GUVEX-235726 format. One line per 4 residues: number of its first residue (from 1); for each residue z, x, y of N, C-alpha, C. Coordinates in steps of 0.05 Angstrom, whole numbers, plus 5000, padded with zeros to 4 digits. Layout:
# residues N
NUM	Z,X,Y,Z,X,Y,Z,X,Y  ...
This chain:
# residues 270
1	5006,5021,4976,4999,4998,4997,5001,5026,5020  4980,5015,5054,4990,5021,5067,5006,5021,5099  5030,5036,5099,5044,5043,5104,5051,5033,5149  5055,5029,5160,5057,5027,5191,5080,5047,5197
5	5080,5070,5209,5099,5086,5233,5096,5071,5244  5141,5059,5262,5123,5053,5287,5125,5080,5310  5134,5094,5301,5149,5116,5327,5124,5123,5339  5140,5124,5371,5117,5134,5391,5103,5155,5389
9	5097,5165,5392,5081,5198,5404,5113,5201,5435  5126,5227,5427,5134,5252,5449,5131,5252,5464  5134,5244,5491,5116,5261,5518,5105,5295,5516  5088,5290,5523,5059,5320,5516,5059,5324,5501
13	5054,5306,5473,5055,5322,5450,5028,5333,5446  5016,5349,5429,4982,5352,5434,4975,5334,5411  4937,5324,5430,4924,5295,5398,4896,5313,5401  4907,5315,5366,4884,5315,5370,4851,5304,5349
17	4833,5294,5369,4806,5275,5351,4783,5303,5340  4784,5294,5327,4749,5305,5305,4738,5296,5280  4706,5280,5263,4711,5267,5242,4698,5273,5248  4688,5294,5213,4666,5302,5207,4661,5285,5186
21	4623,5289,5195,4615,5262,5179,4591,5276,5154  4586,5271,5132,4560,5289,5116,4529,5293,5132  4521,5305,5141,4485,5314,5131,4499,5316,5159  4517,5321,5182,4512,5322,5202,4521,5347,5217
25	4515,5350,5231,4532,5388,5247,4564,5368,5251  4588,5404,5257,4604,5401,5253,4608,5390,5287  4633,5382,5281,4634,5345,5295,4644,5362,5329  4642,5343,5336,4663,5351,5376,4690,5349,5364
29	4711,5365,5367,4724,5368,5378,4747,5365,5393  4761,5350,5394,4764,5323,5429,4794,5335,5432  4815,5350,5439,4836,5354,5450,4850,5350,5478  4878,5346,5468,4891,5325,5502,4921,5321,5489
33	4931,5327,5526,4968,5326,5514,4973,5294,5514  4986,5280,5512,4998,5268,5510,5016,5249,5529  5018,5235,5557,5031,5242,5576,5051,5218,5577  5084,5217,5579,5106,5200,5591,5095,5172,5586
37	5116,5160,5564,5104,5130,5574,5121,5120,5597  5138,5135,5610,5134,5118,5649,5099,5120,5656  5092,5132,5645,5069,5140,5670,5037,5120,5662  5014,5113,5673,5007,5107,5660,4977,5141,5645
41	4982,5106,5627,4966,5125,5594,4942,5141,5603  4936,5169,5616,4914,5173,5608,4922,5204,5602  4902,5214,5580,4909,5233,5573,4900,5259,5588  4918,5273,5579,4907,5303,5603,4888,5310,5583
45	4878,5336,5585,4852,5337,5559,4863,5372,5574  4859,5377,5545,4880,5411,5528,4861,5433,5534  4861,5432,5563,4835,5452,5556,4852,5491,5564  4830,5506,5543,4848,5533,5542,4849,5521,5508
49	4846,5514,5491,4850,5515,5474,4838,5523,5444  4861,5547,5428,4831,5568,5414,4839,5535,5381  4807,5549,5376,4813,5516,5346,4789,5550,5333  4805,5532,5314,4805,5551,5281,4792,5524,5252
53	4767,5534,5257,4754,5511,5236,4737,5523,5215  4759,5507,5187,4740,5533,5162,4730,5515,5147  4696,5510,5138,4697,5489,5126,4683,5515,5105  4693,5493,5081,4692,5507,5045,4710,5555,5049
57	4728,5547,5065,4734,5562,5060,4723,5595,5093  4697,5586,5097,4686,5603,5118,4693,5598,5151  4704,5606,5169,4721,5605,5188,4681,5594,5217  4683,5578,5223,4653,5558,5243,4673,5575,5267
61	4650,5581,5280,4666,5599,5321,4655,5561,5333  4680,5560,5349,4670,5535,5365,4682,5553,5400  4671,5538,5423,4682,5543,5438,4666,5516,5468  4688,5507,5483,4686,5492,5501,4668,5480,5512
65	4657,5466,5505,4639,5429,5521,4635,5440,5547  4612,5404,5559,4616,5401,5595,4650,5390,5588  4641,5377,5582,4666,5357,5583,4699,5363,5569  4725,5375,5601,4738,5384,5599,4750,5369,5577
69	4774,5392,5541,4780,5380,5526,4765,5379,5503  4752,5389,5506,4715,5378,5485,4714,5409,5461  4698,5415,5451,4706,5429,5434,4678,5436,5427  4654,5460,5417,4634,5439,5408,4628,5465,5379
73	4610,5470,5363,4607,5491,5345,4589,5513,5363  4588,5522,5361,4565,5551,5357,4549,5551,5349  4547,5546,5322,4508,5537,5294,4515,5519,5298  4515,5494,5297,4505,5475,5299,4508,5471,5250
77	4519,5489,5246,4519,5488,5220,4519,5455,5212  4509,5446,5189,4531,5412,5184,4543,5414,5157  4547,5393,5155,4573,5397,5137,4562,5377,5106  4562,5387,5097,4564,5379,5063,4571,5362,5040
81	4568,5335,5034,4588,5330,5013,4594,5341,5007  4629,5334,5003,4651,5351,4983,4657,5383,4988  4646,5377,5020,4665,5410,5025,4672,5397,5037  4696,5425,5026,4731,5423,5047,4730,5425,5074
85	4752,5415,5080,4761,5425,5117,4788,5422,5122  4777,5453,5146,4816,5456,5167,4813,5466,5188  4822,5453,5204,4829,5451,5225,4845,5455,5244  4858,5470,5258,4868,5481,5272,4876,5480,5305
89	4897,5485,5312,4887,5471,5344,4908,5475,5361  4903,5508,5368,4920,5516,5388,4936,5517,5412  4950,5507,5432,4945,5494,5462,4979,5499,5469  4980,5517,5490,4998,5516,5503,5030,5518,5472
93	5019,5528,5478,5051,5537,5443,5051,5524,5430  5037,5499,5429,5027,5467,5407,5020,5490,5397  5019,5481,5361,5007,5483,5341,4999,5447,5315  4965,5451,5333,4963,5411,5310,4940,5436,5283
97	4950,5422,5266,4928,5418,5243,4922,5402,5234  4897,5392,5214,4900,5370,5196,4874,5398,5175  4870,5370,5149,4850,5380,5144,4842,5353,5116  4810,5363,5113,4802,5345,5089,4770,5343,5065
101	4771,5320,5065,4746,5323,5048,4720,5325,5053  4700,5327,5062,4676,5309,5062,4665,5291,5051  4670,5265,5063,4670,5254,5042,4626,5241,5031  4622,5231,5007,4592,5215,5005,4584,5220,5028
105	4560,5214,5030,4521,5199,5037,4528,5164,5037  4530,5151,5074,4534,5128,5051,4503,5109,5068  4489,5088,5041,4475,5095,5059,4468,5046,5062  4472,5041,5087,4462,5017,5079,4450,5005,5070
109	4439,4989,5050,4419,4985,5031,4409,4964,5049  4416,4943,5052,4402,4915,5067,4430,4893,5072  4417,4881,5084,4443,4855,5095,4429,4823,5099  4448,4808,5088,4435,4782,5083,4463,4767,5093
113	4432,4740,5111,4468,4721,5134,4447,4705,5128  4473,4685,5114,4473,4661,5113,4475,4631,5130  4467,4623,5146,4463,4605,5170,4473,4573,5159  4491,4567,5169,4492,4528,5154,4473,4511,5169
117	4463,4483,5168,4445,4474,5180,4452,4454,5198  4475,4454,5206,4492,4458,5225,4517,4454,5235  4524,4466,5260,4552,4471,5262,4572,4450,5264  4595,4465,5250,4613,4431,5249,4637,4441,5271
121	4655,4419,5268,4681,4422,5296,4694,4437,5294  4707,4443,5312,4731,4467,5307,4751,4473,5339  4771,4469,5343,4789,4472,5361,4789,4512,5369  4776,4499,5387,4769,4529,5409,4794,4533,5423
125	4805,4556,5429,4826,4557,5444,4829,4584,5453  4841,4591,5475,4838,4621,5501,4849,4645,5483  4842,4653,5480,4868,4694,5472,4882,4692,5484  4870,4697,5506,4886,4703,5526,4917,4679,5532
129	4915,4667,5530,4935,4640,5536,4971,4656,5507  4956,4655,5485,4971,4670,5464,4995,4672,5464  5015,4679,5464,5027,4662,5446,5047,4633,5454  5041,4632,5486,5060,4622,5504,5032,4598,5505
133	5045,4567,5502,5020,4542,5515,5000,4545,5494  4995,4548,5469,4963,4551,5458,4962,4527,5463  4963,4508,5452,4960,4486,5444,4948,4470,5477  4953,4477,5493,4949,4465,5520,4929,4475,5525
137	4919,4491,5520,4894,4520,5525,4866,4500,5516  4879,4479,5488,4854,4488,5473,4833,4463,5478  4814,4453,5471,4793,4445,5464,4778,4444,5446  4772,4418,5431,4745,4411,5409,4717,4428,5418
141	4723,4434,5399,4686,4444,5406,4668,4443,5379  4644,4458,5373,4633,4458,5348,4606,4483,5346  4619,4513,5326,4609,4533,5312,4594,4528,5303  4568,4547,5286,4572,4557,5266,4581,4582,5257
145	4591,4578,5233,4610,4599,5231,4580,4609,5203  4573,4637,5212,4562,4652,5195,4571,4680,5177  4557,4679,5159,4566,4697,5132,4545,4711,5123  4554,4733,5128,4535,4760,5127,4555,4781,5099
149	4527,4790,5087,4538,4809,5063,4521,4842,5075  4527,4852,5071,4531,4866,5072,4536,4894,5050  4511,4910,5037,4510,4930,5022,4498,4941,5012  4517,4966,5006,4504,4994,5008,4518,5002,4987
153	4507,5023,4974,4499,5055,4965,4530,5064,4945  4543,5068,4920,4555,5064,4916,4569,5098,4915  4595,5120,4922,4595,5147,4939,4582,5156,4900  4579,5161,4878,4559,5162,4861,4597,5197,4857
157	4617,5178,4863,4639,5200,4846,4662,5190,4839  4677,5191,4822,4710,5181,4817,4726,5182,4837  4716,5190,4865,4741,5196,4872,4738,5161,4895  4777,5158,4901,4778,5140,4912,4773,5145,4941
161	4765,5114,4944,4761,5124,4977,4753,5102,4999  4761,5093,5019,4775,5059,5031,4748,5058,5042  4738,5032,5058,4726,5038,5074,4724,5012,5098  4709,5003,5115,4728,5002,5149,4694,4977,5137
165	4694,4953,5137,4673,4943,5140,4664,4922,5169  4653,4917,5189,4648,4906,5215,4614,4889,5206  4636,4866,5224,4598,4850,5229,4616,4835,5262  4580,4848,5285,4591,4851,5312,4572,4834,5323
169	4569,4811,5328,4551,4800,5337,4542,4819,5371  4527,4821,5376,4520,4841,5403,4519,4822,5428  4523,4793,5437,4527,4776,5466,4559,4780,5452  4551,4769,5462,4591,4768,5464,4598,4720,5463
173	4593,4712,5438,4607,4675,5436,4616,4680,5428  4643,4675,5414,4676,4684,5396,4687,4684,5418  4711,4666,5410,4734,4680,5439,4737,4691,5403  4758,4721,5428,4782,4740,5417,4785,4711,5392
177	4806,4710,5403,4821,4683,5372,4792,4671,5344  4773,4668,5345,4759,4657,5338,4754,4684,5317  4751,4716,5319,4743,4730,5314,4769,4737,5297  4777,4730,5302,4825,4731,5288,4814,4721,5274
181	4823,4702,5270,4808,4687,5243,4782,4676,5235  4765,4685,5240,4750,4692,5218,4741,4726,5201  4730,4736,5190,4753,4759,5171,4717,4767,5179  4710,4786,5203,4682,4800,5224,4699,4823,5220
185	4718,4836,5222,4721,4858,5203,4741,4865,5187  4741,4889,5166,4758,4884,5146,4759,4932,5147  4781,4930,5141,4789,4948,5119,4805,4942,5089  4793,4967,5067,4796,4952,5040,4784,4978,5027
189	4809,4986,4992,4798,4990,4988,4769,4995,4975  4740,5017,4981,4723,5008,4951,4722,4995,4933  4706,4976,4935,4703,4951,4928,4684,4969,4890  4690,4961,4869,4676,4959,4850,4638,4955,4846
193	4625,4979,4849,4601,4981,4846,4595,4962,4811  4565,4955,4829,4549,4936,4803,4513,4936,4822  4499,4950,4790,4485,4956,4808,4480,4986,4820  4504,5001,4823,4502,5031,4832,4496,5007,4865
197	4507,4984,4878,4518,4986,4904,4541,4974,4898  4548,4967,4930,4580,4965,4931,4578,4944,4951  4597,4912,4959,4589,4894,4969,4607,4885,4997  4606,4875,5022,4639,4863,5028,4630,4835,5045
201	4635,4808,5031,4622,4784,5058,4649,4782,5082  4632,4784,5096,4642,4778,5128,4633,4733,5138  4652,4734,5173,4653,4723,5176,4638,4720,5203  4641,4708,5222,4638,4701,5253,4629,4679,5262
205	4641,4666,5283,4619,4644,5294,4605,4653,5318  4597,4625,5322,4582,4626,5346,4575,4590,5351  4593,4595,5372,4601,4564,5386,4580,4558,5403  4569,4523,5403,4549,4509,5405,4558,4477,5419
209	4545,4469,5421,4559,4457,5454,4569,4437,5445  4549,4422,5422,4546,4399,5405,4536,4387,5372  4538,4374,5371,4533,4376,5332,4514,4375,5329  4482,4362,5355,4455,4372,5352,4445,4395,5347
213	4466,4408,5376,4455,4434,5378,4449,4455,5365  4415,4463,5364,4416,4494,5358,4434,4524,5356  4435,4535,5342,4445,4554,5352,4429,4572,5367  4431,4586,5372,4419,4603,5393,4416,4642,5372
217	4384,4626,5389,4386,4665,5380,4396,4691,5380  4396,4710,5360,4413,4737,5373,4420,4752,5349  4430,4790,5355,4429,4812,5343,4464,4799,5337  4462,4825,5318,4489,4824,5296,4480,4860,5288
221	4500,4875,5291,4501,4893,5279,4534,4895,5256  4510,4905,5235,4537,4905,5207,4531,4941,5197  4568,4955,5193,4570,4972,5198,4587,4967,5171  4593,5007,5160,4608,5003,5150,4617,5025,5148
225	4643,5042,5143,4649,5068,5144,4667,5084,5127  4660,5106,5109,4680,5109,5083,4690,5120,5083  4712,5121,5076,4737,5145,5092,4752,5144,5069  4780,5171,5079,4801,5166,5055,4818,5150,5067
229	4848,5149,5062,4857,5141,5059,4891,5135,5100  4884,5161,5094,4883,5169,5121,4865,5161,5140  4841,5159,5140,4814,5137,5158,4829,5112,5148  4835,5101,5133,4835,5078,5121,4871,5060,5140
233	4884,5078,5154,4913,5073,5160,4910,5068,5194  4896,5094,5195,4882,5111,5231,4868,5074,5236  4853,5064,5218,4839,5045,5232,4841,5013,5225  4864,5011,5208,4886,4994,5207,4904,4989,5238
237	4906,5007,5242,4927,5008,5271,4910,5026,5293  4895,5028,5291,4871,5019,5324,4891,5011,5343  4881,4976,5341,4879,4954,5363,4902,4959,5353  4922,4955,5332,4950,4946,5341,4966,4932,5372
241	4981,4919,5375,4976,4909,5410,5013,4929,5418  5031,4938,5377,5061,4942,5381,5059,4964,5382  5027,4976,5370,5026,5010,5387,5016,5027,5407  5023,5045,5420,5009,5052,5434,4993,5086,5433
245	4998,5088,5392,4973,5108,5384,4968,5095,5357  4952,5094,5346,4945,5099,5318,4960,5114,5294  4967,5105,5259,4976,5130,5254,4962,5156,5249  4974,5179,5250,4963,5196,5253,4969,5222,5227
249	4943,5228,5228,4950,5249,5204,4952,5279,5203  4940,5286,5232,4953,5324,5247,4988,5318,5231  4987,5345,5236,5020,5367,5228,5025,5369,5250  5045,5371,5276,5044,5378,5286,5040,5374,5330
253	5034,5346,5309,5014,5330,5345,5018,5304,5334  4997,5289,5344,4985,5263,5338,4955,5264,5344  4937,5242,5323,4913,5236,5331,4912,5234,5291  4873,5243,5296,4866,5234,5267,4840,5261,5256
257	4841,5277,5246,4825,5302,5226,4816,5287,5205  4790,5284,5209,4792,5265,5166,4759,5272,5171  4751,5265,5147,4703,5265,5152,4709,5228,5138  4691,5218,5152,4678,5206,5153,4657,5195,5137
261	4635,5174,5135,4610,5173,5134,4591,5138,5144  4588,5151,5145,4571,5118,5166,4548,5110,5179  4543,5084,5168,4523,5076,5170,4512,5045,5174  4494,5036,5199,4487,5014,5212,4477,4993,5209
265	4465,4976,5219,4436,4965,5207,4440,4935,5231  4411,4939,5252,4414,4917,5266,4404,4895,5249  4409,4864,5260,4396,4841,5251,4382,4828,5264  4365,4821,5279,4353,4781,5283,4367,4759,5272
269	4378,4754,5285,4393,4719,5269,4394,4696,5286  4369,4667,5272,4356,4658,5280,4356,4637,5255
C-alpha cells in the first residue's frame, strides 16, 4: 500500500528534481532551496551547485543551463532501458542524493472513445464553493459521460511498475468537481498484459445545456506514465491540497529523482 508522509519540509532545504527517460538525452536537473513556511511559496534557485550523475557506473558531465538552478548534460548521452543511475547534488554544505533504474520504453498503441447517444441529467456543482453550503450553489444540467480506453505496450520484464494514466480534454468543459468524481486520471500498479498490451479506462464529462443538445466536438489528450513505486507516491501526493510538497524519495533533501517512460495521443472526439 502507498503511504502518506504529512511532515512538512524544513525551511531552506535542498530541493532536487530529475526525471530520467528511456531513449532520451540525460535529463535537465533542477535544484532549488525551499523557503520558510511563513514566506510566499517561491523556490530559490540553487545556483553554483555541484552535480554528480552516474549512468551505469560512468560519470556524466553536467553544466549550468540558461535557467538559474537548472543543470544540463554536456554530452547529450542517451539513457537506455534497464540502465541504473545515481545523482548527487551538493549546495551550500547540503548533499541530496537519489538513484533509480531507467524503465522500459512505453508506447500508447491506441485509444478508443465511447460517446453515449444522448446526455444524462446531472447535478452540477461549483467546486470553488466546497465544502461550505454545497447544495446552495448546485444546479441541474446535462452531461455526456465519455469512456476512454487506452492501450499501451507491456514492459517485457518481470519487474513491477506503476502507471499514471490520464484523459484530459483540451477544452475546459466540466467543473473540477465533475472531474473529481469521474475517474479521468489514476495512479495504479501496471495491470496484467493481454496479448502483449495493457489497458485502462477513464471517464470525463462534457456538459451541455439541454437533453437534446449534441455533444460539441473537441480534442482530448490520453497519456500514460510508467514509473517506480517512488514515482507513484510522488504522483499521488503531487496535488494533495493538505501538502506543501509531494512525497519525496531524495535523501538529504526533498523532491524526486526517478526514471519514467511516457507517451500520449491527441484524439479528436465528435
